[in-house]
PyMOL Python script that loads the backbone (N, CA, C, O; Angstrom):
from pymol import cmd

cmd.read_pdbstr("""\
ATOM      1  N   MET A   1       7.679  -4.979  -6.692  1.00  0.00           N
ATOM      2  CA  MET A   1       6.428  -5.692  -6.428  1.00  0.00           C
ATOM      3  C   MET A   1       5.273  -4.610  -6.121  1.00  0.00           C
ATOM      4  O   MET A   1       5.455  -3.677  -5.339  1.00  0.00           O
ATOM      5  N   ASN A   2       4.190  -4.805  -6.744  1.00  0.00           N
ATOM      6  CA  ASN A   2       3.068  -3.926  -6.634  1.00  0.00           C
ATOM      7  C   ASN A   2       2.256  -4.242  -5.446  1.00  0.00           C
ATOM      8  O   ASN A   2       1.640  -5.307  -5.402  1.00  0.00           O
ATOM      9  N   THR A   3       2.213  -3.404  -4.494  1.00  0.00           N
ATOM     10  CA  THR A   3       1.505  -3.586  -3.203  1.00  0.00           C
ATOM     11  C   THR A   3       0.148  -2.825  -3.184  1.00  0.00           C
ATOM     12  O   THR A   3      -0.610  -2.942  -2.222  1.00  0.00           O
ATOM     13  N   PHE A   4      -0.142  -2.069  -4.220  1.00  0.00           N
ATOM     14  CA  PHE A   4      -1.340  -1.339  -4.239  1.00  0.00           C
ATOM     15  C   PHE A   4      -2.460  -2.269  -4.915  1.00  0.00           C
ATOM     16  O   PHE A   4      -2.200  -2.815  -5.987  1.00  0.00           O
ATOM     17  N   SER A   5      -3.683  -2.451  -4.307  1.00  0.00           N
ATOM     18  CA  SER A   5      -4.548  -3.266  -4.914  1.00  0.00           C
ATOM     19  C   SER A   5      -5.422  -2.431  -5.910  1.00  0.00           C
ATOM     20  O   SER A   5      -5.200  -1.227  -6.039  1.00  0.00           O
ATOM     21  N   LEU A   6      -6.383  -3.039  -6.592  1.00  0.00           N
ATOM     22  CA  LEU A   6      -7.171  -2.393  -7.587  1.00  0.00           C
ATOM     23  C   LEU A   6      -7.801  -1.139  -7.028  1.00  0.00           C
ATOM     24  O   LEU A   6      -8.342  -1.196  -5.923  1.00  0.00           O
ATOM     25  N   PRO A   7      -7.770  -0.038  -7.695  1.00  0.00           N
ATOM     26  CA  PRO A   7      -8.230   1.241  -6.977  1.00  0.00           C
ATOM     27  C   PRO A   7      -9.805   1.080  -6.563  1.00  0.00           C
ATOM     28  O   PRO A   7     -10.641   0.421  -7.182  1.00  0.00           O
ATOM     29  N   LYS A   8      -9.989   1.769  -5.482  1.00  0.00           N
ATOM     30  CA  LYS A   8     -11.269   1.749  -4.840  1.00  0.00           C
ATOM     31  C   LYS A   8     -12.112   2.891  -5.512  1.00  0.00           C
ATOM     32  O   LYS A   8     -11.594   3.808  -6.148  1.00  0.00           O
ATOM     33  N   THR A   9     -13.438   2.748  -5.313  1.00  0.00           N
ATOM     34  CA  THR A   9     -14.298   3.851  -5.765  1.00  0.00           C
ATOM     35  C   THR A   9     -13.800   5.261  -5.289  1.00  0.00           C
ATOM     36  O   THR A   9     -13.761   6.197  -6.088  1.00  0.00           O
ATOM     37  N   GLN A  10     -13.449   5.393  -4.080  1.00  0.00           N
ATOM     38  CA  GLN A  10     -13.014   6.653  -3.569  1.00  0.00           C
ATOM     39  C   GLN A  10     -11.738   7.113  -4.348  1.00  0.00           C
ATOM     40  O   GLN A  10     -11.582   8.321  -4.523  1.00  0.00           O
ATOM     41  N   HIS A  11     -10.875   6.280  -4.796  1.00  0.00           N
ATOM     42  CA  HIS A  11      -9.704   6.656  -5.536  1.00  0.00           C
ATOM     43  C   HIS A  11     -10.108   7.225  -6.884  1.00  0.00           C
ATOM     44  O   HIS A  11      -9.503   8.178  -7.377  1.00  0.00           O
ATOM     45  N   LEU A  12     -11.164   6.614  -7.491  1.00  0.00           N
ATOM     46  CA  LEU A  12     -11.673   7.137  -8.822  1.00  0.00           C
ATOM     47  C   LEU A  12     -12.280   8.592  -8.624  1.00  0.00           C
ATOM     48  O   LEU A  12     -12.162   9.493  -9.454  1.00  0.00           O
ATOM     49  N   VAL A  13     -12.905   8.689  -7.481  1.00  0.00           N
ATOM     50  CA  VAL A  13     -13.564  10.096  -7.294  1.00  0.00           C
ATOM     51  C   VAL A  13     -12.377  11.104  -6.982  1.00  0.00           C
ATOM     52  O   VAL A  13     -12.431  12.250  -7.429  1.00  0.00           O
ATOM     53  N   VAL A  14     -11.348  10.691  -6.245  1.00  0.00           N
ATOM     54  CA  VAL A  14     -10.259  11.588  -5.969  1.00  0.00           C
ATOM     55  C   VAL A  14      -9.590  11.948  -7.351  1.00  0.00           C
ATOM     56  O   VAL A  14      -9.339  13.124  -7.616  1.00  0.00           O
ATOM     57  N   PHE A  15      -9.320  10.988  -8.174  1.00  0.00           N
ATOM     58  CA  PHE A  15      -8.772  11.332  -9.452  1.00  0.00           C
ATOM     59  C   PHE A  15      -9.618  12.322 -10.265  1.00  0.00           C
ATOM     60  O   PHE A  15      -9.138  13.286 -10.861  1.00  0.00           O
ATOM     61  N   GLN A  16     -10.942  11.995 -10.237  1.00  0.00           N
ATOM     62  CA  GLN A  16     -11.828  12.929 -11.128  1.00  0.00           C
ATOM     63  C   GLN A  16     -11.870  14.318 -10.536  1.00  0.00           C
ATOM     64  O   GLN A  16     -11.920  15.305 -11.270  1.00  0.00           O
ATOM     65  N   GLU A  17     -11.849  14.411  -9.209  1.00  0.00           N
ATOM     66  CA  GLU A  17     -11.919  15.748  -8.586  1.00  0.00           C
ATOM     67  C   GLU A  17     -10.542  16.550  -8.878  1.00  0.00           C
ATOM     68  O   GLU A  17     -10.588  17.759  -9.104  1.00  0.00           O
ATOM     69  N   VAL A  18      -9.428  15.908  -8.867  1.00  0.00           N
ATOM     70  CA  VAL A  18      -8.150  16.522  -9.115  1.00  0.00           C
ATOM     71  C   VAL A  18      -8.269  17.118 -10.535  1.00  0.00           C
ATOM     72  O   VAL A  18      -7.924  18.284 -10.725  1.00  0.00           O
ATOM     73  N   ILE A  19      -8.741  16.359 -11.525  1.00  0.00           N
ATOM     74  CA  ILE A  19      -8.879  16.843 -12.907  1.00  0.00           C
ATOM     75  C   ILE A  19      -9.877  17.926 -12.952  1.00  0.00           C
ATOM     76  O   ILE A  19      -9.606  18.945 -13.587  1.00  0.00           O
ATOM     77  N   ARG A  20     -11.050  17.802 -12.317  1.00  0.00           N
ATOM     78  CA  ARG A  20     -12.041  18.929 -12.276  1.00  0.00           C
ATOM     79  C   ARG A  20     -11.596  20.127 -11.711  1.00  0.00           C
ATOM     80  O   ARG A  20     -11.900  21.212 -12.205  1.00  0.00           O
ATOM     81  N   SER A  21     -10.775  19.996 -10.538  1.00  0.00           N
ATOM     82  CA  SER A  21     -10.315  21.230  -9.858  1.00  0.00           C
ATOM     83  C   SER A  21      -9.052  21.819 -10.468  1.00  0.00           C
ATOM     84  O   SER A  21      -8.734  22.984 -10.231  1.00  0.00           O
ATOM     85  N   GLY A  22      -8.337  21.032 -11.243  1.00  0.00           N
ATOM     86  CA  GLY A  22      -7.215  21.577 -12.004  1.00  0.00           C
ATOM     87  C   GLY A  22      -5.906  21.343 -11.237  1.00  0.00           C
ATOM     88  O   GLY A  22      -4.830  21.487 -11.818  1.00  0.00           O
ATOM     89  N   SER A  23      -5.973  20.985  -9.940  1.00  0.00           N
ATOM     90  CA  SER A  23      -4.665  20.722  -9.271  1.00  0.00           C
ATOM     91  C   SER A  23      -4.874  19.737  -8.137  1.00  0.00           C
ATOM     92  O   SER A  23      -5.988  19.488  -7.674  1.00  0.00           O
ATOM     93  N   ILE A  24      -3.734  19.184  -7.711  1.00  0.00           N
ATOM     94  CA  ILE A  24      -3.928  18.278  -6.569  1.00  0.00           C
ATOM     95  C   ILE A  24      -4.306  18.866  -5.179  1.00  0.00           C
ATOM     96  O   ILE A  24      -4.969  18.298  -4.312  1.00  0.00           O
ATOM     97  N   GLY A  25      -3.726  20.189  -5.126  1.00  0.00           N
ATOM     98  CA  GLY A  25      -4.067  20.861  -3.834  1.00  0.00           C
ATOM     99  C   GLY A  25      -5.569  21.262  -3.852  1.00  0.00           C
ATOM    100  O   GLY A  25      -6.250  21.152  -2.832  1.00  0.00           O
ATOM    101  N   ALA A  26      -6.083  21.734  -5.034  1.00  0.00           N
ATOM    102  CA  ALA A  26      -7.466  22.205  -5.031  1.00  0.00           C
ATOM    103  C   ALA A  26      -8.377  20.957  -4.920  1.00  0.00           C
ATOM    104  O   ALA A  26      -9.434  21.024  -4.293  1.00  0.00           O
ATOM    105  N   GLY A  27      -7.974  19.834  -5.520  1.00  0.00           N
ATOM    106  CA  GLY A  27      -8.837  18.683  -5.413  1.00  0.00           C
ATOM    107  C   GLY A  27      -8.807  18.078  -4.014  1.00  0.00           C
ATOM    108  O   GLY A  27      -9.806  17.503  -3.580  1.00  0.00           O
ATOM    109  N   ALA A  28      -7.695  18.189  -3.298  1.00  0.00           N
ATOM    110  CA  ALA A  28      -7.590  17.803  -1.879  1.00  0.00           C
ATOM    111  C   ALA A  28      -8.539  18.659  -1.004  1.00  0.00           C
ATOM    112  O   ALA A  28      -9.297  18.207  -0.146  1.00  0.00           O
ATOM    113  N   LYS A  29      -8.401  19.847  -1.314  1.00  0.00           N
ATOM    114  CA  LYS A  29      -9.340  20.804  -0.441  1.00  0.00           C
ATOM    115  C   LYS A  29     -10.789  20.604  -0.710  1.00  0.00           C
ATOM    116  O   LYS A  29     -11.586  20.681   0.225  1.00  0.00           O
ATOM    117  N   ALA A  30     -11.186  20.354  -1.918  1.00  0.00           N
ATOM    118  CA  ALA A  30     -12.595  20.138  -2.286  1.00  0.00           C
ATOM    119  C   ALA A  30     -13.123  18.823  -1.638  1.00  0.00           C
ATOM    120  O   ALA A  30     -14.304  18.669  -1.327  1.00  0.00           O
ATOM    121  N   LEU A  31     -12.123  17.866  -1.457  1.00  0.00           N
ATOM    122  CA  LEU A  31     -12.629  16.526  -0.835  1.00  0.00           C
ATOM    123  C   LEU A  31     -12.336  16.527   0.685  1.00  0.00           C
ATOM    124  O   LEU A  31     -12.708  15.565   1.358  1.00  0.00           O
ATOM    125  N   GLY A  32     -11.711  17.525   1.231  1.00  0.00           N
ATOM    126  CA  GLY A  32     -11.489  17.499   2.667  1.00  0.00           C
ATOM    127  C   GLY A  32     -10.320  16.648   3.053  1.00  0.00           C
ATOM    128  O   GLY A  32     -10.245  16.165   4.183  1.00  0.00           O
ATOM    129  N   LEU A  33      -9.332  16.437   2.063  1.00  0.00           N
ATOM    130  CA  LEU A  33      -8.216  15.596   2.277  1.00  0.00           C
ATOM    131  C   LEU A  33      -6.988  16.382   2.258  1.00  0.00           C
ATOM    132  O   LEU A  33      -7.020  17.532   1.823  1.00  0.00           O
ATOM    133  N   THR A  34      -5.849  15.831   2.717  1.00  0.00           N
ATOM    134  CA  THR A  34      -4.610  16.633   2.576  1.00  0.00           C
ATOM    135  C   THR A  34      -3.978  16.416   1.188  1.00  0.00           C
ATOM    136  O   THR A  34      -4.197  15.414   0.507  1.00  0.00           O
ATOM    137  N   GLN A  35      -3.239  17.356   0.851  1.00  0.00           N
ATOM    138  CA  GLN A  35      -2.487  17.202  -0.451  1.00  0.00           C
ATOM    139  C   GLN A  35      -1.656  16.045  -0.561  1.00  0.00           C
ATOM    140  O   GLN A  35      -1.692  15.384  -1.599  1.00  0.00           O
ATOM    141  N   PRO A  36      -0.814  15.681   0.516  1.00  0.00           N
ATOM    142  CA  PRO A  36      -0.104  14.472   0.518  1.00  0.00           C
ATOM    143  C   PRO A  36      -0.852  13.173   0.303  1.00  0.00           C
ATOM    144  O   PRO A  36      -0.398  12.224  -0.336  1.00  0.00           O
ATOM    145  N   ALA A  37      -2.094  13.213   0.919  1.00  0.00           N
ATOM    146  CA  ALA A  37      -2.907  12.031   0.819  1.00  0.00           C
ATOM    147  C   ALA A  37      -3.331  11.807  -0.609  1.00  0.00           C
ATOM    148  O   ALA A  37      -3.297  10.684  -1.114  1.00  0.00           O
ATOM    149  N   VAL A  38      -3.733  12.891  -1.264  1.00  0.00           N
ATOM    150  CA  VAL A  38      -4.180  12.857  -2.623  1.00  0.00           C
ATOM    151  C   VAL A  38      -2.982  12.571  -3.613  1.00  0.00           C
ATOM    152  O   VAL A  38      -3.170  11.847  -4.590  1.00  0.00           O
ATOM    153  N   SER A  39      -1.840  13.101  -3.377  1.00  0.00           N
ATOM    154  CA  SER A  39      -0.703  12.754  -4.153  1.00  0.00           C
ATOM    155  C   SER A  39      -0.385  11.262  -4.120  1.00  0.00           C
ATOM    156  O   SER A  39      -0.022  10.635  -5.115  1.00  0.00           O
ATOM    157  N   LYS A  40      -0.546  10.748  -2.926  1.00  0.00           N
ATOM    158  CA  LYS A  40      -0.173   9.303  -2.750  1.00  0.00           C
ATOM    159  C   LYS A  40      -1.225   8.495  -3.466  1.00  0.00           C
ATOM    160  O   LYS A  40      -0.851   7.545  -4.154  1.00  0.00           O
ATOM    161  N   ILE A  41      -2.510   8.785  -3.370  1.00  0.00           N
ATOM    162  CA  ILE A  41      -3.529   7.995  -4.160  1.00  0.00           C
ATOM    163  C   ILE A  41      -3.208   8.055  -5.606  1.00  0.00           C
ATOM    164  O   ILE A  41      -3.270   7.016  -6.264  1.00  0.00           O
ATOM    165  N   ILE A  42      -2.856   9.227  -6.185  1.00  0.00           N
ATOM    166  CA  ILE A  42      -2.605   9.378  -7.567  1.00  0.00           C
ATOM    167  C   ILE A  42      -1.351   8.679  -7.960  1.00  0.00           C
ATOM    168  O   ILE A  42      -1.303   8.060  -9.023  1.00  0.00           O
ATOM    169  N   GLY A  43      -0.320   8.749  -7.139  1.00  0.00           N
ATOM    170  CA  GLY A  43       0.878   8.014  -7.363  1.00  0.00           C
ATOM    171  C   GLY A  43       0.786   6.489  -7.384  1.00  0.00           C
ATOM    172  O   GLY A  43       1.367   5.795  -8.218  1.00  0.00           O
ATOM    173  N   ASP A  44      -0.048   5.987  -6.327  1.00  0.00           N
ATOM    174  CA  ASP A  44      -0.297   4.634  -6.239  1.00  0.00           C
ATOM    175  C   ASP A  44      -1.021   4.042  -7.441  1.00  0.00           C
ATOM    176  O   ASP A  44      -0.725   2.938  -7.897  1.00  0.00           O
ATOM    177  N   MET A  45      -2.013   4.845  -7.950  1.00  0.00           N
ATOM    178  CA  MET A  45      -2.693   4.412  -9.157  1.00  0.00           C
ATOM    179  C   MET A  45      -1.825   4.379 -10.382  1.00  0.00           C
ATOM    180  O   MET A  45      -1.928   3.515 -11.253  1.00  0.00           O
ATOM    181  N   GLU A  46      -0.952   5.385 -10.399  1.00  0.00           N
ATOM    182  CA  GLU A  46       0.007   5.333 -11.592  1.00  0.00           C
ATOM    183  C   GLU A  46       0.950   4.166 -11.497  1.00  0.00           C
ATOM    184  O   GLU A  46       1.280   3.533 -12.500  1.00  0.00           O
ATOM    185  N   SER A  47       1.408   3.868 -10.221  1.00  0.00           N
ATOM    186  CA  SER A  47       2.224   2.668 -10.091  1.00  0.00           C
ATOM    187  C   SER A  47       1.426   1.407 -10.483  1.00  0.00           C
ATOM    188  O   SER A  47       1.917   0.590 -11.262  1.00  0.00           O
ATOM    189  N   TYR A  48       0.290   1.256  -9.989  1.00  0.00           N
ATOM    190  CA  TYR A  48      -0.583   0.068 -10.381  1.00  0.00           C
ATOM    191  C   TYR A  48      -0.725  -0.105 -11.768  1.00  0.00           C
ATOM    192  O   TYR A  48      -0.516  -1.217 -12.254  1.00  0.00           O
ATOM    193  N   PHE A  49      -1.069   0.895 -12.502  1.00  0.00           N
ATOM    194  CA  PHE A  49      -1.309   0.805 -14.016  1.00  0.00           C
ATOM    195  C   PHE A  49      -0.045   0.897 -14.823  1.00  0.00           C
ATOM    196  O   PHE A  49      -0.039   0.607 -16.020  1.00  0.00           O
ATOM    197  N   GLY A  50       1.016   1.297 -14.181  1.00  0.00           N
ATOM    198  CA  GLY A  50       2.323   1.456 -14.849  1.00  0.00           C
ATOM    199  C   GLY A  50       2.361   2.588 -15.907  1.00  0.00           C
ATOM    200  O   GLY A  50       3.143   2.544 -16.857  1.00  0.00           O
ATOM    201  N   SER A  51       1.581   3.495 -15.729  1.00  0.00           N
ATOM    202  CA  SER A  51       1.515   4.696 -16.608  1.00  0.00           C
ATOM    203  C   SER A  51       1.382   5.962 -15.831  1.00  0.00           C
ATOM    204  O   SER A  51       0.747   5.937 -14.777  1.00  0.00           O
ATOM    205  N   GLU A  52       1.938   7.090 -16.270  1.00  0.00           N
ATOM    206  CA  GLU A  52       1.660   8.339 -15.805  1.00  0.00           C
ATOM    207  C   GLU A  52       0.299   8.841 -16.131  1.00  0.00           C
ATOM    208  O   GLU A  52      -0.026   8.915 -17.317  1.00  0.00           O
ATOM    209  N   LEU A  53      -0.475   9.171 -15.252  1.00  0.00           N
ATOM    210  CA  LEU A  53      -1.862   9.529 -15.521  1.00  0.00           C
ATOM    211  C   LEU A  53      -2.015  11.092 -15.644  1.00  0.00           C
ATOM    212  O   LEU A  53      -2.893  11.550 -16.375  1.00  0.00           O
ATOM    213  N   ILE A  54      -1.228  11.854 -14.986  1.00  0.00           N
ATOM    214  CA  ILE A  54      -1.241  13.303 -15.012  1.00  0.00           C
ATOM    215  C   ILE A  54       0.168  13.839 -15.012  1.00  0.00           C
ATOM    216  O   ILE A  54       1.129  13.271 -14.492  1.00  0.00           O
ATOM    217  N   VAL A  55       0.191  15.029 -15.669  1.00  0.00           N
ATOM    218  CA  VAL A  55       1.499  15.811 -15.621  1.00  0.00           C
ATOM    219  C   VAL A  55       1.337  16.858 -14.512  1.00  0.00           C
ATOM    220  O   VAL A  55       0.405  17.662 -14.530  1.00  0.00           O
ATOM    221  N   ARG A  56       2.220  16.832 -13.594  1.00  0.00           N
ATOM    222  CA  ARG A  56       2.136  17.841 -12.540  1.00  0.00           C
ATOM    223  C   ARG A  56       3.122  19.047 -12.887  1.00  0.00           C
ATOM    224  O   ARG A  56       4.300  18.881 -13.206  1.00  0.00           O
ATOM    225  N   ARG A  57       2.528  20.195 -12.790  1.00  0.00           N
ATOM    226  CA  ARG A  57       3.210  21.410 -13.039  1.00  0.00           C
ATOM    227  C   ARG A  57       2.911  22.386 -11.899  1.00  0.00           C
ATOM    228  O   ARG A  57       1.957  22.159 -11.155  1.00  0.00           O
ATOM    229  N   ASN A  58       3.683  23.456 -11.734  1.00  0.00           N
ATOM    230  CA  ASN A  58       3.369  24.448 -10.742  1.00  0.00           C
ATOM    231  C   ASN A  58       1.926  25.137 -10.902  1.00  0.00           C
ATOM    232  O   ASN A  58       1.273  25.612  -9.972  1.00  0.00           O
ATOM    233  N   THR A  59       1.574  25.104 -12.170  1.00  0.00           N
ATOM    234  CA  THR A  59       0.312  25.858 -12.452  1.00  0.00           C
ATOM    235  C   THR A  59      -0.870  24.902 -12.387  1.00  0.00           C
ATOM    236  O   THR A  59      -2.012  25.326 -12.560  1.00  0.00           O
ATOM    237  N   GLY A  60      -0.609  23.582 -12.133  1.00  0.00           N
ATOM    238  CA  GLY A  60      -1.759  22.640 -12.030  1.00  0.00           C
ATOM    239  C   GLY A  60      -1.412  21.329 -12.668  1.00  0.00           C
ATOM    240  O   GLY A  60      -0.243  21.003 -12.872  1.00  0.00           O
ATOM    241  N   VAL A  61      -2.447  20.578 -12.980  1.00  0.00           N
ATOM    242  CA  VAL A  61      -2.161  19.262 -13.618  1.00  0.00           C
ATOM    243  C   VAL A  61      -2.828  19.203 -14.972  1.00  0.00           C
ATOM    244  O   VAL A  61      -3.785  19.934 -15.225  1.00  0.00           O
ATOM    245  N   SER A  62      -2.342  18.353 -15.834  1.00  0.00           N
ATOM    246  CA  SER A  62      -2.945  18.119 -17.127  1.00  0.00           C
ATOM    247  C   SER A  62      -2.908  16.578 -17.312  1.00  0.00           C
ATOM    248  O   SER A  62      -2.039  15.879 -16.792  1.00  0.00           O
ATOM    249  N   LEU A  63      -3.895  16.105 -18.078  1.00  0.00           N
ATOM    250  CA  LEU A  63      -3.944  14.683 -18.377  1.00  0.00           C
ATOM    251  C   LEU A  63      -2.946  14.150 -19.417  1.00  0.00           C
ATOM    252  O   LEU A  63      -2.739  14.795 -20.444  1.00  0.00           O
ATOM    253  N   THR A  64      -2.345  13.028 -19.182  1.00  0.00           N
ATOM    254  CA  THR A  64      -1.659  12.310 -20.271  1.00  0.00           C
ATOM    255  C   THR A  64      -2.631  11.515 -21.135  1.00  0.00           C
ATOM    256  O   THR A  64      -3.821  11.488 -20.821  1.00  0.00           O
ATOM    257  N   GLU A  65      -2.209  10.903 -22.148  1.00  0.00           N
ATOM    258  CA  GLU A  65      -3.112  10.090 -22.989  1.00  0.00           C
ATOM    259  C   GLU A  65      -3.745   8.965 -22.157  1.00  0.00           C
ATOM    260  O   GLU A  65      -4.945   8.701 -22.241  1.00  0.00           O
ATOM    261  N   ALA A  66      -2.883   8.306 -21.339  1.00  0.00           N
ATOM    262  CA  ALA A  66      -3.293   7.207 -20.446  1.00  0.00           C
ATOM    263  C   ALA A  66      -4.279   7.832 -19.382  1.00  0.00           C
ATOM    264  O   ALA A  66      -5.226   7.163 -18.968  1.00  0.00           O
ATOM    265  N   GLY A  67      -4.064   9.041 -18.968  1.00  0.00           N
ATOM    266  CA  GLY A  67      -4.896   9.660 -17.961  1.00  0.00           C
ATOM    267  C   GLY A  67      -6.225   9.971 -18.464  1.00  0.00           C
ATOM    268  O   GLY A  67      -7.202   9.898 -17.719  1.00  0.00           O
ATOM    269  N   GLN A  68      -6.320  10.318 -19.698  1.00  0.00           N
ATOM    270  CA  GLN A  68      -7.629  10.598 -20.421  1.00  0.00           C
ATOM    271  C   GLN A  68      -8.385   9.299 -20.551  1.00  0.00           C
ATOM    272  O   GLN A  68      -9.597   9.286 -20.337  1.00  0.00           O
ATOM    273  N   VAL A  69      -7.747   8.234 -20.881  1.00  0.00           N
ATOM    274  CA  VAL A  69      -8.373   6.844 -20.973  1.00  0.00           C
ATOM    275  C   VAL A  69      -8.927   6.512 -19.561  1.00  0.00           C
ATOM    276  O   VAL A  69     -10.078   6.115 -19.384  1.00  0.00           O
ATOM    277  N   PHE A  70      -8.026   6.704 -18.575  1.00  0.00           N
ATOM    278  CA  PHE A  70      -8.449   6.327 -17.256  1.00  0.00           C
ATOM    279  C   PHE A  70      -9.617   7.230 -16.749  1.00  0.00           C
ATOM    280  O   PHE A  70     -10.535   6.694 -16.130  1.00  0.00           O
ATOM    281  N   LEU A  71      -9.629   8.577 -16.981  1.00  0.00           N
ATOM    282  CA  LEU A  71     -10.652   9.353 -16.678  1.00  0.00           C
ATOM    283  C   LEU A  71     -11.987   8.917 -17.174  1.00  0.00           C
ATOM    284  O   LEU A  71     -12.980   8.823 -16.452  1.00  0.00           O
ATOM    285  N   ASN A  72     -11.951   8.642 -18.515  1.00  0.00           N
ATOM    286  CA  ASN A  72     -13.215   8.131 -19.167  1.00  0.00           C
ATOM    287  C   ASN A  72     -13.717   6.853 -18.526  1.00  0.00           C
ATOM    288  O   ASN A  72     -14.911   6.687 -18.275  1.00  0.00           O
ATOM    289  N   TRP A  73     -12.759   5.936 -18.262  1.00  0.00           N
ATOM    290  CA  TRP A  73     -13.208   4.655 -17.637  1.00  0.00           C
ATOM    291  C   TRP A  73     -13.715   4.843 -16.231  1.00  0.00           C
ATOM    292  O   TRP A  73     -14.701   4.218 -15.841  1.00  0.00           O
ATOM    293  N   SER A  74     -13.032   5.732 -15.423  1.00  0.00           N
ATOM    294  CA  SER A  74     -13.434   5.979 -14.066  1.00  0.00           C
ATOM    295  C   SER A  74     -14.830   6.659 -13.971  1.00  0.00           C
ATOM    296  O   SER A  74     -15.632   6.350 -13.090  1.00  0.00           O
ATOM    297  N   GLU A  75     -15.089   7.622 -14.943  1.00  0.00           N
ATOM    298  CA  GLU A  75     -16.334   8.209 -14.891  1.00  0.00           C
ATOM    299  C   GLU A  75     -17.493   7.281 -15.306  1.00  0.00           C
ATOM    300  O   GLU A  75     -18.598   7.352 -14.768  1.00  0.00           O
ATOM    301  N   ALA A  76     -17.192   6.406 -16.291  1.00  0.00           N
ATOM    302  CA  ALA A  76     -18.147   5.342 -16.628  1.00  0.00           C
ATOM    303  C   ALA A  76     -18.462   4.401 -15.440  1.00  0.00           C
ATOM    304  O   ALA A  76     -19.617   4.055 -15.191  1.00  0.00           O
ATOM    305  N   ILE A  77     -17.358   3.989 -14.693  1.00  0.00           N
ATOM    306  CA  ILE A  77     -17.628   3.152 -13.545  1.00  0.00           C
ATOM    307  C   ILE A  77     -18.376   3.800 -12.513  1.00  0.00           C
ATOM    308  O   ILE A  77     -19.277   3.152 -11.980  1.00  0.00           O
ATOM    309  N   THR A  78     -18.125   5.107 -12.101  1.00  0.00           N
ATOM    310  CA  THR A  78     -18.933   5.795 -11.028  1.00  0.00           C
ATOM    311  C   THR A  78     -20.195   6.108 -11.563  1.00  0.00           C
ATOM    312  O   THR A  78     -21.119   6.179 -10.752  1.00  0.00           O
ATOM    313  N   ARG A  79     -20.444   6.316 -12.784  1.00  0.00           N
ATOM    314  CA  ARG A  79     -21.779   6.612 -13.374  1.00  0.00           C
ATOM    315  C   ARG A  79     -22.673   5.298 -13.136  1.00  0.00           C
ATOM    316  O   ARG A  79     -23.764   5.369 -12.572  1.00  0.00           O
ATOM    317  N   GLU A  80     -22.160   4.168 -13.581  1.00  0.00           N
ATOM    318  CA  GLU A  80     -22.810   2.932 -13.397  1.00  0.00           C
ATOM    319  C   GLU A  80     -23.078   2.562 -11.935  1.00  0.00           C
ATOM    320  O   GLU A  80     -24.121   2.011 -11.583  1.00  0.00           O
ATOM    321  N   MET A  81     -22.150   2.870 -11.157  1.00  0.00           N
ATOM    322  CA  MET A  81     -22.423   2.585  -9.660  1.00  0.00           C
ATOM    323  C   MET A  81     -23.503   3.375  -9.152  1.00  0.00           C
ATOM    324  O   MET A  81     -24.249   2.884  -8.304  1.00  0.00           O
ATOM    325  N   LYS A  82     -23.675   4.541  -9.569  1.00  0.00           N
ATOM    326  CA  LYS A  82     -24.687   5.490  -9.081  1.00  0.00           C
ATOM    327  C   LYS A  82     -26.118   4.838  -9.661  1.00  0.00           C
ATOM    328  O   LYS A  82     -27.081   4.763  -8.897  1.00  0.00           O
ATOM    329  N   ILE A  83     -26.201   4.441 -10.837  1.00  0.00           N
ATOM    330  CA  ILE A  83     -27.342   3.910 -11.444  1.00  0.00           C
ATOM    331  C   ILE A  83     -27.751   2.649 -10.618  1.00  0.00           C
ATOM    332  O   ILE A  83     -28.892   2.536 -10.170  1.00  0.00           O
ATOM    333  N   TRP A  84     -26.766   1.689 -10.430  1.00  0.00           N
ATOM    334  CA  TRP A  84     -27.065   0.483  -9.740  1.00  0.00           C
ATOM    335  C   TRP A  84     -27.557   0.773  -8.215  1.00  0.00           C
ATOM    336  O   TRP A  84     -28.393   0.062  -7.657  1.00  0.00           O
ATOM    337  N   SER A  85     -26.956   1.869  -7.624  1.00  0.00           N
ATOM    338  CA  SER A  85     -27.327   2.075  -6.272  1.00  0.00           C
ATOM    339  C   SER A  85     -28.752   2.657  -6.152  1.00  0.00           C
ATOM    340  O   SER A  85     -29.279   2.690  -5.040  1.00  0.00           O
ATOM    341  N   MET A  86     -29.361   3.091  -7.175  1.00  0.00           N
ATOM    342  CA  MET A  86     -30.715   3.543  -7.171  1.00  0.00           C
ATOM    343  C   MET A  86     -31.686   2.420  -7.437  1.00  0.00           C
ATOM    344  O   MET A  86     -32.889   2.652  -7.311  1.00  0.00           O
ATOM    345  N   LYS A  87     -31.272   1.244  -7.789  1.00  0.00           N
ATOM    346  CA  LYS A  87     -32.170   0.193  -8.022  1.00  0.00           C
ATOM    347  C   LYS A  87     -32.604  -0.533  -6.804  1.00  0.00           C
ATOM    348  O   LYS A  87     -33.392  -1.475  -6.894  1.00  0.00           O
TER     349      LYS A  87
END
""", "prot")
cmd.dss("prot")
cmd.show_as("cartoon", "prot")
cmd.util.cbc("prot")
cmd.orient("prot")
């Protein structure tokens, strides 16, 4: 049973920062969050969508094909939200 609801805006920002930073740890540090909290957010989103979004390695993370689609979508959503918040 999926207990994770639709990702919140903050979750999209977390995902984007992990990709920008290159690792879960660096993304967590940039956002002032703990690494376990960021790992949980990413894992919950992967469970919700039923797809692995990133490949975790000792050297950092890389996007899967689904992750690239999700990144594009999340960037479009956050961009639109910024535009609407200025109106």
